C-alpha positions as CSV (number, residue, x, y, z in Angstrom):
1,M,78.1,3.1,-39.8
2,N,78.5,6.5,-38.5
3,K,80.5,7.3,-35.8
4,V,78.0,8.1,-32.6
5,V,79.9,11.3,-30.7
6,A,79.2,12.8,-27.3
7,S,80.3,15.5,-25.6
8,I,80.2,16.1,-21.5
9,I,79.7,19.3,-19.8
10,T,80.2,19.1,-16.2
11,I,79.1,22.9,-14.2
12,G,80.6,24.4,-11.5
13,D,83.0,26.5,-9.6
14,E,83.7,23.7,-7.6
15,L,85.3,21.9,-10.1
16,L,87.7,24.9,-11.5
17,I,89.2,25.4,-8.3
18,G,89.9,21.7,-7.6
19,Q,87.9,22.0,-4.9
20,V,85.7,19.0,-6.1
21,I,87.1,16.0,-8.2
22,D,85.2,15.7,-11.3
23,T,84.9,11.9,-11.1
24,N,81.4,12.3,-13.4
25,S,82.7,12.7,-16.7
26,A,85.2,9.7,-16.8
27,W,82.6,7.5,-15.2
28,M,79.8,8.6,-17.8
29,A,83.0,8.4,-20.5
30,Q,83.8,5.1,-19.6
31,E,80.1,3.9,-19.4
32,L,79.5,5.6,-23.0
33,N,82.8,4.0,-24.5
34,K,80.8,0.5,-23.4
35,Y,77.8,1.6,-25.4
36,G,80.3,2.2,-28.6
37,I,79.7,5.8,-28.6
38,W,82.5,7.9,-28.8
39,V,83.5,11.5,-26.1
40,A,84.7,13.8,-28.3
41,R,85.3,16.6,-25.4
42,R,84.7,16.6,-22.0
43,V,84.6,20.5,-20.8
44,A,84.4,22.0,-17.2
45,V,82.6,25.3,-16.7
46,G,81.7,27.4,-14.0
47,D,78.3,28.7,-12.3
48,V,78.3,31.6,-15.7
49,W,75.5,31.7,-17.6
50,D,77.4,33.0,-20.5
51,D,80.4,30.7,-20.0
52,I,77.7,27.6,-20.2
53,W,75.7,29.0,-22.8
54,L,78.3,28.7,-24.8
55,A,79.8,25.5,-23.9
56,L,76.4,23.9,-25.2
57,D,76.7,26.1,-28.3
58,E,80.1,24.7,-28.9
59,E,79.5,21.0,-28.2
60,S,76.5,20.9,-30.1
61,R,77.9,21.6,-33.4
62,R,80.4,18.7,-32.6
63,S,78.6,16.5,-30.9
64,S,74.8,14.7,-31.3
65,I,74.9,14.0,-27.5
66,I,75.5,16.8,-25.0
67,L,75.7,15.6,-21.6
68,I,75.5,17.9,-18.5
69,T,75.9,17.6,-14.9
70,G,75.5,20.0,-11.8
71,G,73.9,23.4,-11.1
72,L,71.1,21.8,-10.9
73,G,70.2,22.5,-6.9
74,P,68.2,24.6,-4.8
75,T,70.5,27.4,-4.1
76,A,70.7,30.3,-6.3
77,D,74.2,29.7,-7.6
78,D,72.4,26.8,-9.1
79,I,71.7,27.9,-12.7
80,T,71.8,25.6,-15.2
81,K,67.5,24.9,-15.1
82,P,66.6,28.2,-16.2
83,L,69.7,28.8,-18.2
84,L,68.4,26.0,-19.9
85,N,64.8,26.9,-20.0
86,K,65.3,29.9,-22.1
87,Y,68.1,27.9,-23.9
88,F,65.3,25.7,-25.5
89,G,62.6,29.0,-25.3
90,G,60.2,26.8,-22.6
91,K,58.4,27.8,-19.4
92,M,58.9,26.6,-16.1
93,I,56.4,24.5,-14.4
94,I,55.6,22.0,-11.8
95,D,56.1,18.2,-12.7
96,E,53.5,16.3,-10.1
97,K,56.0,12.7,-10.7
98,A,58.9,15.0,-9.3
99,L,56.9,16.9,-6.7
100,D,55.8,13.4,-5.3
101,N,59.2,12.5,-5.0
102,V,60.4,15.6,-3.0
103,K,57.9,15.3,-1.2
104,W,58.5,11.3,-0.5
105,I,61.9,12.3,0.5
106,F,61.3,15.1,2.8
107,E,58.8,13.2,5.1
108,R,59.4,9.3,4.6
109,V,63.5,9.8,4.1
110,L,64.7,12.8,6.0
111,K,61.6,13.4,8.4
112,R,61.6,17.1,8.2
113,P,59.9,20.1,7.2
114,M,59.8,21.8,3.1
115,I,60.0,24.9,2.3
116,D,59.3,26.7,-0.9
117,R,63.1,26.0,-2.1
118,N,62.6,22.7,-1.7
119,L,59.2,22.8,-3.3
120,R,61.4,24.2,-6.1
121,Q,63.2,21.6,-6.8
122,A,60.3,19.7,-9.0
123,E,59.9,22.8,-11.7
124,V,61.2,21.8,-15.1
125,P,60.8,24.0,-18.7
126,D,57.8,22.1,-20.4
127,S,60.2,21.5,-23.4
128,C,62.0,18.4,-21.6
129,T,61.2,15.3,-21.3
130,V,61.7,14.4,-17.4
131,I,63.7,11.9,-16.2
132,P,62.8,10.8,-12.7
133,N,65.4,11.0,-9.6
134,K,65.1,7.3,-7.5
135,R,68.2,8.4,-5.5
136,G,67.6,12.3,-5.4
137,T,65.1,15.3,-5.0
138,A,66.6,17.0,-9.0
139,P,65.2,15.5,-11.9
140,G,67.2,15.2,-15.1
141,M,65.8,17.1,-17.9
142,W,66.0,15.5,-21.9
143,F,65.5,17.7,-24.6
144,E,66.3,17.6,-28.3
145,R,67.1,20.2,-31.1
146,E,68.0,19.8,-34.7
147,G,68.7,15.7,-33.7
148,R,70.9,16.8,-31.1
149,I,69.8,15.3,-27.4
150,F,70.7,17.4,-24.7
151,V,70.4,15.8,-21.4
152,S,70.7,17.2,-17.8
153,M,71.3,15.7,-14.5
154,P,72.3,16.2,-11.0
155,G,75.8,16.8,-10.5
156,V,75.6,14.1,-7.1
157,P,77.3,11.2,-8.7
158,H,75.2,8.4,-7.0
159,E,72.2,10.0,-8.4
160,M,73.5,10.8,-11.6
161,K,74.7,7.1,-12.0
162,G,71.0,5.7,-11.2
163,M,70.1,8.3,-13.7
164,M,72.3,7.1,-16.3
165,T,72.0,3.4,-16.0
166,D,68.2,3.0,-15.5
167,D,66.9,5.4,-18.2
168,I,70.0,7.3,-19.8
169,L,71.6,4.3,-21.5
170,P,68.8,2.1,-22.7
171,T,67.1,5.0,-24.4
172,L,70.3,6.1,-26.3
173,R,70.9,2.4,-27.3
174,E,67.8,2.5,-28.7
175,R,67.8,5.4,-30.8
176,F,70.9,5.1,-32.2
177,Q,72.2,2.3,-34.1
178,L,75.6,1.6,-32.0
179,P,78.7,-0.2,-32.9
180,Y,79.8,-3.2,-31.3
181,I,82.3,-2.9,-29.0
182,A,84.1,-4.9,-26.7
183,H,87.2,-5.2,-24.3
184,R,89.0,-7.7,-22.7
185,T,91.6,-6.5,-19.5
186,L,93.9,-7.8,-17.4
187,L,95.9,-6.5,-14.2
188,T,99.6,-6.5,-14.1
189,A,102.0,-6.2,-10.7
190,G,105.8,-5.6,-10.1
191,I,106.8,-4.4,-13.7
192,G,107.0,-0.8,-15.5
193,E,104.4,0.4,-17.8
194,S,107.9,1.3,-20.4
195,F,109.1,-2.0,-19.7
196,L,105.7,-4.3,-20.1
197,A,105.3,-1.6,-23.6
198,E,109.2,-3.8,-24.7
199,H,108.2,-7.0,-23.7
200,I,105.5,-7.2,-25.5
201,K,106.0,-4.5,-28.4
202,T,105.4,-7.5,-31.0
203,F,102.5,-8.4,-29.8
204,E,101.1,-5.0,-30.2
205,E,102.7,-4.5,-33.5
206,A,101.0,-7.6,-35.0
207,L,97.8,-6.9,-33.5
208,P,94.9,-6.5,-36.3
209,A,93.6,-2.8,-37.1
210,S,90.0,-3.6,-35.1
211,I,91.9,-4.5,-32.1
212,K,93.4,-1.6,-30.2
213,L,95.4,-1.7,-26.8
214,A,95.8,0.5,-23.8
215,Y,98.1,1.2,-21.1
216,L,96.6,2.4,-17.6
217,P,99.4,2.6,-14.9
218,N,97.9,3.4,-11.5
219,Y,99.8,2.5,-8.0
220,G,102.3,0.6,-9.3
221,M,100.2,-1.7,-11.3
222,V,99.6,-1.8,-15.2
223,R,95.9,-2.9,-17.2
224,L,95.9,-4.2,-20.1
225,R,92.9,-3.7,-22.2
226,L,92.4,-4.5,-25.4
227,T,89.2,-3.3,-27.7
228,I,87.9,-4.4,-30.5
229,R,85.5,-2.2,-32.3
230,G,83.1,-2.6,-35.2
231,G,82.1,-5.1,-37.6
232,D,79.0,-6.9,-38.1
233,P,76.6,-6.0,-34.8
234,N,74.7,-9.1,-36.1
235,D,77.7,-10.8,-36.2
236,T,79.2,-11.0,-32.9
237,A,80.8,-13.7,-32.3
238,T,83.9,-13.6,-34.9
239,A,85.2,-10.4,-33.4
240,E,84.5,-12.1,-29.4
241,T,86.5,-15.1,-31.0
242,L,89.0,-12.9,-32.4
243,L,90.2,-11.1,-29.4
244,Q,89.3,-13.6,-27.1
245,Q,92.6,-15.3,-28.8
246,R,94.7,-12.2,-28.8
247,F,93.3,-11.6,-24.9
248,D,94.9,-15.6,-24.8
249,T,98.1,-15.0,-25.9
250,L,98.4,-11.5,-24.2
251,K,98.0,-13.0,-20.7
252,G,100.6,-16.1,-21.7
253,L,103.2,-13.5,-22.4
254,V,102.5,-11.2,-19.5
255,A,101.8,-14.5,-16.7
256,E,105.0,-13.7,-14.7
257,W,103.2,-10.5,-13.5
258,M,98.9,-10.6,-14.6
259,V,97.2,-10.1,-10.9
260,T,94.0,-10.9,-13.0
261,D,92.5,-11.6,-15.7
262,E,89.4,-10.1,-14.9
263,D,88.3,-6.2,-15.1
264,I,88.5,-5.9,-10.7
265,S,90.9,-4.1,-8.6
266,L,93.7,-6.0,-6.3
267,Q,92.0,-5.8,-3.2
268,E,88.6,-8.0,-4.9
269,A,91.3,-10.1,-6.3
270,I,92.3,-10.8,-3.1
271,G,89.2,-11.4,-1.6
272,R,88.3,-13.9,-4.4
273,L,91.8,-15.7,-3.4
274,L,90.6,-15.8,0.0
275,K,87.2,-17.4,-1.0
276,T,88.4,-20.0,-3.0
277,H,90.5,-21.1,0.1
278,G,87.8,-20.7,2.5
279,K,91.0,-18.5,4.1
280,T,90.5,-15.6,6.5
281,L,92.7,-12.3,7.1
282,G,93.7,-9.9,9.3
283,T,95.9,-6.2,8.9
284,A,98.4,-4.8,11.5
285,E,98.8,-1.5,10.3
286,S,101.6,1.5,11.5
287,C,102.2,3.6,8.7
288,T,99.2,2.4,6.6
289,G,96.8,4.1,9.7
290,G,94.1,1.3,8.4
291,Y,94.7,1.9,4.9
292,I,94.3,-1.4,3.7
293,A,91.4,-2.2,5.9
294,H,89.7,0.2,4.1
295,L,90.1,-0.9,0.5
296,I,89.4,-4.7,1.8
297,T,86.4,-3.7,3.1
298,S,85.7,-1.5,0.5
299,I,84.3,-4.7,-1.7
300,P,80.8,-6.3,-1.2
301,G,80.9,-9.4,0.7
302,S,84.9,-8.7,2.0
303,S,83.2,-10.0,6.2
304,I,83.3,-13.8,4.9
305,Y,87.0,-13.3,4.2
306,Y,88.0,-10.6,6.4
307,K,88.6,-10.0,10.3
308,G,90.0,-6.7,11.4
309,S,92.7,-4.4,12.1
310,I,95.3,-3.5,14.7
311,V,95.6,0.2,13.6
312,S,99.2,0.0,15.9
313,Y,100.8,3.7,15.0
314,A,102.5,4.0,17.8
315,N,105.1,2.0,19.2
316,E,103.3,1.1,22.7
317,V,100.4,-0.1,20.8
318,K,102.9,-2.4,18.8
319,M,104.0,-3.5,22.1
320,H,100.7,-4.0,24.2
321,S,98.2,-5.1,21.3
322,L,100.5,-6.9,19.0
323,G,103.3,-8.5,21.1
324,V,106.2,-6.6,19.7
325,S,109.0,-7.0,22.2
326,A,110.6,-3.4,23.8
327,G,113.7,-5.2,23.0
328,T,113.1,-5.7,19.4
329,I,111.8,-1.5,18.8
330,A,115.6,-0.6,20.4
331,A,117.3,-2.9,18.6
332,H,116.2,-2.1,15.4
333,G,113.6,0.0,15.4
334,A,109.7,0.4,15.0
335,V,110.1,0.6,11.2
336,S,112.6,-3.0,10.4
337,E,111.9,-6.7,9.4
338,E,112.0,-7.9,12.5
339,T,108.8,-5.6,13.8
340,V,107.2,-6.2,11.3
341,R,107.6,-10.0,11.7
342,E,106.5,-10.0,15.0
343,M,103.2,-7.7,14.3
344,I,102.3,-11.0,11.9
345,H,102.6,-13.2,15.1
346,G,100.3,-10.6,16.9
347,A,98.1,-9.9,14.1
348,L,97.4,-14.0,13.4
349,T,97.1,-14.6,17.1
350,G,95.0,-11.9,18.5
351,L,92.9,-11.8,14.9
352,D,92.4,-15.4,14.8
353,T,93.0,-15.4,10.9
354,D,94.9,-17.0,8.7
355,Y,96.9,-14.4,6.7
356,A,98.0,-11.4,7.7
357,I,99.9,-8.3,6.6
358,A,101.9,-5.9,8.8
359,T,103.3,-2.9,7.9
360,S,105.6,-0.1,9.4
361,G,107.3,3.0,7.5
362,I,108.5,6.9,7.1
363,M,105.1,8.0,5.3
364,G,106.3,12.1,5.3
365,P,107.5,14.3,5.4
366,D,109.3,14.6,8.5
367,G,110.9,11.2,10.5
368,G,113.6,10.6,8.1
369,T,117.2,9.6,9.0
370,P,120.4,9.4,6.8
371,D,119.7,5.3,7.4
372,K,115.6,5.4,7.0
373,P,115.0,7.8,5.0
374,V,111.3,8.8,3.8
375,G,109.9,6.4,1.9
376,T,111.2,3.3,3.8
377,V,108.4,1.3,4.7
378,W,108.8,-3.1,5.6
379,I,105.7,-5.0,4.6
380,A,105.4,-8.7,6.0
381,V,102.9,-11.1,4.9
382,G,102.3,-14.0,6.4
383,N,100.5,-17.2,7.8
384,R,101.6,-19.7,11.2
385,Q,103.7,-21.3,9.2
386,N,105.8,-18.8,7.1
387,I,106.6,-15.5,6.8
388,L,107.7,-13.1,4.5
389,A,109.2,-10.1,4.7
390,Q,110.3,-7.0,2.3
391,K,111.6,-4.0,2.3
392,F,110.3,-1.1,0.2
393,S,111.2,2.5,-0.9
394,F,109.3,5.2,-2.2
395,R,110.0,8.9,-3.0
396,F,106.7,10.5,-3.6
397,D,104.4,12.4,-0.9
398,R,102.9,11.2,1.7
399,L,99.5,10.0,0.1
400,R,101.1,8.7,-2.4
401,N,103.2,6.4,-0.1
402,I,100.9,4.7,1.7
403,E,98.8,4.5,-1.3
404,L,101.7,2.2,-2.9
405,T,102.6,0.8,0.8
406,A,98.9,-0.8,0.4
407,T,99.1,-1.8,-3.3
408,N,102.6,-3.6,-2.5
409,A,101.2,-5.2,0.7
410,L,98.2,-6.4,-0.9
411,N,100.2,-7.6,-4.5
412,L,102.5,-9.3,-1.7
413,L,99.9,-11.1,0.3
414,R,98.6,-12.3,-3.4
415,K,102.0,-14.2,-4.5
416,F,102.3,-15.6,-1.0
417,I,99.5,-17.5,-1.1
418,V,99.8,-18.6,-4.6
419,S,103.0,-19.7,-3.7
420,P,103.1,-19.9,0.5
421,A,107.0,-21.4,0.1
422,Q,109.2,-18.8,-1.3
């Protein structure tokens, strides 16, 4: 079976100057990979006619599928649509269904009048098949030439994802004979990537050629993904059995550090633990400023187990809202084991939860002292029977220190729930 190859072209000056982070191509690559479509190249180009044209020429020589995002807005710098019209030798026409969609959005959703610039969103080249945009005004466009498929989508992430999920991926699956591909993923915490690789070196060396192991480190955690490709797409049971056997072996090898054996985030794993035990959680955040609360509440259904947060950035809030004593802060400082332990007591009482997390630290770039340098953090987790506190020393910039504090706080809570007597 021949490999099906795709290229991704993202368009926009804002991508090249770093004003906007390109999350579109990463998401598309992940989804294409799930379908067994190999992404050969990801290319970013600015809003420059010749550069976009050249990218289309180059990628069509290497790939059978070219996915394009960006440049479909109503302003003068959005040149993708007229360029594609000329590239495929068409003429611009009004697509009636796209026009109805634009009118509906302005009349019923936005409740404001349209101008001619908005109506032009419904113009498309007559050489394309229109892809409906159920989340916005700019329709997608599907072109074909010399056995190549070109698909143009809006750069707005949720609009692009809707088109990919509802129309583009299912159609590609019908058009190509795709190889079988499957993944198994687990998440580890508390061990570095290099040490983890050394620990499972023998396992990795013994993997069959059809299975590959990937290391995906992020914020002090390492995600391990086993992927199996190829084989008879009509006989997936054999491949699934082989993959699951190797995955079970891997889980046993890393059991000491394994957070979850699913491809989910740490905060989702915490949520599942709390729901399983029928328990609730609250947070008392100083240095993280509500970031842990943000992570927890990003998971749908978190209201079942998460009650809220007291962001006690100032010492007076720690004292008045969490009951931390002035004497504790005077004797030990806000960044101390004693303070975060009292923050736990205050959060459990004030938020009336079964578990609590507390953080206090120095995120930088200023505020450090010789005995408490920037990156010093105290984290506590606990319930009404026991509290576990731990000191961490991070060495990065402010944002990364906050992110690492949140990750370690959540993982400390996970371990506490699993083994509260430690």
